[in-house]
N, C-alpha and C positions, 0 to 999 in steps of 0.2 A: 858379398856386402854382409848379410846377416852373420855369416860364419866369423868374419874378421872383428864384427863387434862383439860377439860373445867370447872370443879369445880375450880381447882387450878387458873386459868386464871381470873374466875370471882372473887374469893377471892382477888387476887392481885390487880384487878381494884378497888375494895371497899376501900382496905388500901391507895391506891393512892389519891383517893378521899377525904377520911378523913384527911389525912395529908395535903392536898392543903387548906382544909377549917381552919385547925389548924394555918396554916402559914400566912394567909391572914390578914392585919392589919384591924383594925376596923376604918370605916371612921370617920373623926373628922366632928362635926356639923357645919353648914355653917352660919355665922353670918348673923342676919336679919338688913338691912340697912333701916332707916326711912327717906326718901327723904325730908320730909317737916321740918326735924330738921337740914338738912345740911345747912352749911352757902352759902351765895350767892357767885357765882363763881367770881374769880378775873377777871376784864375786861381784854379782850386781847388788847395788844397794837397795835396801828396803825402803819403800815409800811410806812416809808418815801419813795416817789419815788426815783428811783436811780439816782445817779448823772449823769449828761451829760458826754459823752465820752469826753477826751479833744482834740481828733482828729476830732470830728465831732459835732460842735456846734448845739444847738436845732434850729429848722426850723423857720424861720420869719413867724409869722402868715399872715402877708401881702404879703408873696411871691407869693401866688396864683392869685394875681391879677396884677402880673408883668410878662410881656412877656420875657421870657430869651432870651438873644442875643447869638449867634452862637460864640464861642470862637474862637479866631485867631488861626491859626496853629504855633506850637512852632517854635522859630527860633533857628537854629543851634548855638551852643557855643563851646568854646574851651574845655569845660569840658563835652559836650554831643556830641556823634557821630552823624554825618549827616546819615539820614535814606536813603536807596537806591532810594525811591521815594520823590517828591517834590509835595508840594501842594501850588497852587496859587489861590488868590482870586480876582473874577472880580471887577473891579471898573469902574468909568465913562469912563475912556480911552478905555476901551474894547468894547464900543459901536460904531460900524462902522458907523451905520446909524439908523435913527428913523423916524418913521412916525406917527403923533399924530393926531388922528381924533376927539378930544376932541372938543366940540362946533359945530360939523357939523351935528349933529342929525342922525348919522350913527354908526355902530359898525362892527366889524370884524367877518367875517364868516369862513375864510380860507385865508391863505397865503403861497406863494411858492417863490423861487428864480428861475431865467431862468437858463438853461443849462450853458450858456456862463458865469454865474456869474455877468451880468451887470444890470439886471432888477429885482426889486421886484414887485411881482404881488400879489394885495390884493383884495379878493372877498368880497364886502359889503353886509350888510343885506337889502339893498334897490335895490337888484339885479343888482348892477353895479360892474364893473371890473376896477381896476386902474393898469395901467402898469407904474411904476415908474423907469425911467433910472437912476442909481444912478451915473453913470460916467458923463453923459451929462446933467442931471438935468431936463429933460422934464417929464412930466406926461400926458398920455393918458386914458381918461374915456369913457367907453361904456357899453352898457347893456348887460349882461350874458344871453345866450340861456337857461341855466338851472336855475330853481328858488333857488335852493340851491345846496351846494356841498357835495354830500354824498361820503362814502368810495369807491363807485364803479364808479369813475370818475378818469380820467387821463389826463395830460396836457402836450402839446409840446409848448415850446415859442421860437421862432426865430426872433429876432429883434422885431418888433412890431406886428407880428402875432401870434395868440394863436389858438392851435388846442385843442378842447376839445372833449373827447370820454365818452359817457355815455351808460351804458347797464344795463339791468335787473339783479339783484342779485340772482343767483342760480336758474334761470328758463330760458327756451328757449325764445328768443326774438330777437329784432333787436339791433344792435350795431350802435350808431347814433354818427356821426362825423361832429362837428361843426367847422367851421372856422371863427374867430373874428379878424376885423382889425378896429383899430380907425377910427372913422369917416363913417363907413359903417355898414349896418345892418348885424348882425350875420347871417349866412347861412348854411344850411346842404350841406356838399360837398359830403358825402357818407352816405348810409345805407346799412349796412352788415347784412344779414339775414342768420342764421344757424339754421336749424330746427333738427338737430340730436345731438346737445350737448348745454351745457351752458358754459358760460365764468367763469374761475377761476382765471385768472391773464392777465393782459397784460401790454405792455411797448412799448414806442416810441423808433425809432432809433434816435441816437443823431442828425441826420440832420432833422428829423421829416417827412421823407418822406415815411417810412414804419412803420406800426403798427403790432406788434408780439402779438398774443392772445393764450393764453392757454386754453385748454377746459377739462371738465371732462373725456373725453374718452382717455386722454394721448396724444392728439395732439397739436402741436403748427402751427398755421397757419398765414402766412403772408400777409398783404394787403398792397396795394398802397394807401396813405392817400389822394391823390387827387381825387380818384373816386371809392375807396372801392373795387378795382379789387384784388381777391386773387392770389397772386403770387407764393405761396409755401405752401405746406403741409408737416409736419415733424412729423413722427411717434416716438415720444419720449418716452412715458412710458406706463403702461397699463391702468393708470386712471388719477386721477387729475393731472393736472400740476400747482403747486402752487408758485413757485418763479422763476422769469427770469430776467435777466439782460443783455443789451448790453455791448460790449466792447466800449471804447471810440472812436475807430475808425469805429465802426460799422460792423467789420467783422465777430465777433462771437457773438452767444448768449449761456449763460450759464443757466441751467435750473435744478429744482429740483421737487419732487413730493411726493405725499402720497403714492405710489406703495410700495410693499414689496421689496424695492429696495435700497440697501445700497451706491449708486452711486449718483453723480451729472454728468451731460452730457454737453459737449461742442460741438455746432453745428456751421457748417458754414452757415452764414446768407445769402450766395449767392445762394447755392445748396441744402442747408440742410444737407448735409452728416455729420455724426458723426466724430468730429475731436479728442475728447478725453474723457476719462472716469476718474472722479475725486473721488477716493475711500475714504469714511470717516468711513466705517463698522458701519454705524448707520442706523437704519431703520426710525429715526424721520427726517419728512421734515425740511429743514433749509434754511436760506437766502443765497444767492450768490451774487458776486460782483467782478468787476475787479478794479485794482488799476488805478488812473488816468493817469499813464505812460504806462498802458498795459503790464507791466512785470510780475504782480502778479494776481492771482484770489484767491477767498475765498469761503469756503463752511462750513456752520455750520452743527454741528451733536451734538449728546447728551453730549459729553464732552467738547464742545466749537467750536471755529472757526479753522479750517484747512487751512492752506497757501499752495498754489501750484505756480510753475513758469510755464509761458507761453511758454517759450523757447521750453520746451520738455513736459510740462503738467505733470511734476512729483511733489510730496509733496517735500516741503523743509523739512519737520520734524519738523515744528514749529506748535504748536497747543495752541492757546490763551484759555486757560483753563476758563470755566465759563462765556464766552463772546459769546452772540448769537444774539445780535441785533446791531453789531457795523459796521464801515465802515473804508475804508483806510483814512490816512490823504492826504491832497491835495498834499504834495510832495512825496507821496508814500513811505515814509520812516517808517511810524508807522501804528498802527490801533488803533481806539478810540471807546468809548461806552460811552452814557450818561446814568445815573442811580440816581434816587434820585436827589439830588442837586449837583452832581458831574460828570465832564466829565474825564474819565480815558484814559491814553494814554499808549499803549503797544509797546514794542519792536517787530519788525519783525524777529529778529535774535534770540532772547532768548524767546519771548512770554510772558515775565514778565512785570509788571506795572513799568513805568518809571517816570511818571508824573500825577498829579491830578490837575484840575481846578475846584473851586466851582463856578457853576452857577446855580441859582435857576431854576429848572424846565426846563432843557435843551430840546430843541425841535430837529427837524431834522438838519442834517449837510449839508453843502453846501459848494462849492468851489468859491471864487471870481475869477474875470477875472485876478487878479493880483497873484493867487495862494494861498492866505490865507483861512486858513478854518475858517468857521462862522457857527454859529447856528441862525435859525430864531427864535424870542421869540415872541409868541402872544397867545392870549387865546380867546376862542369863546365868543362874546358879549363884548369884551374890545374895547377900542379906541386906543391902542398903539401898533405897531408893530416895533421891533427893530431887527436889525441885529448885533450880538454881535461875538466878536472875540473869537475863540475856540481853541487857541494855546498859549502856553507860549511866 
């Protein structure tokens, strides 16, 4: 039975093969093409460049040699709504004071304003310091006790007396406190030796009588500037004290650190007790400051600057987003930061930007004696120092 079945299957397969061969078409012969007998190809037409867009004219080839000018901010019209922020441009009337050293064979190394806002202090590259009283017009010149002005140097200016503190950066060594008075030789009034830690930050009290020094061991140590005596030691953090600020009345010190601590702390400058904890819920160390009228404090965090009230040390709920290097305005009604060629002013009630002033390369902010906010504009090795108004 199996043999018969196999024979039938084999015969069926043979018939299928014969039928397929019969039905397949015979392939047509392919033509042979002689390329040598073909006519020359028709030349390809040359494409013309596309026409310039009517909304974007071709670039002027001479434009690369012309320095573009900054466009003026648009003016509000009846058909264009006024934006919530305003932009103003600095002009010559914004320059409050100017000191030009052109032709004197000296250039500027460093410049600051005194805490009272009356005096401009200029450090020149010939190791001289000039104190220029902008209110009364007198100038005092004397030799600097340090050959240059590094970042690890701090100053206190009261009247014509200048205190300069110098210390080695990130190494254990002496903190030297110089006193400079016009008409006299600069003299060392104190040498502070700390062998167990190195300096990470320091700040003078507003009256210049106390020097607060932060160390890498988390301590804030207070010294009397007249003789260098240590007055107080505050165990503030576990490690580096990175930012400190005195309140304008000298009663409080606010500080932040690189510790794994999401808080900034406020200490009593008289007895070192902890007065308040300013929580920003951020591990990043940030700048801290007090408003000029003492009503508010600011601490920066990863999301921006947090505002606190000093009456109860509670957060006001205002966070100025994206601002990490600002300061209070001199009237304590706003917060401002310089970035690029602009100074931005923010509301302390909403945290939103309310004004913008265009000032090339804005420097540090200061308050004049009359309460106006200014920026000190100077460049290393330049001949010009200008005090520029930084408010509308």
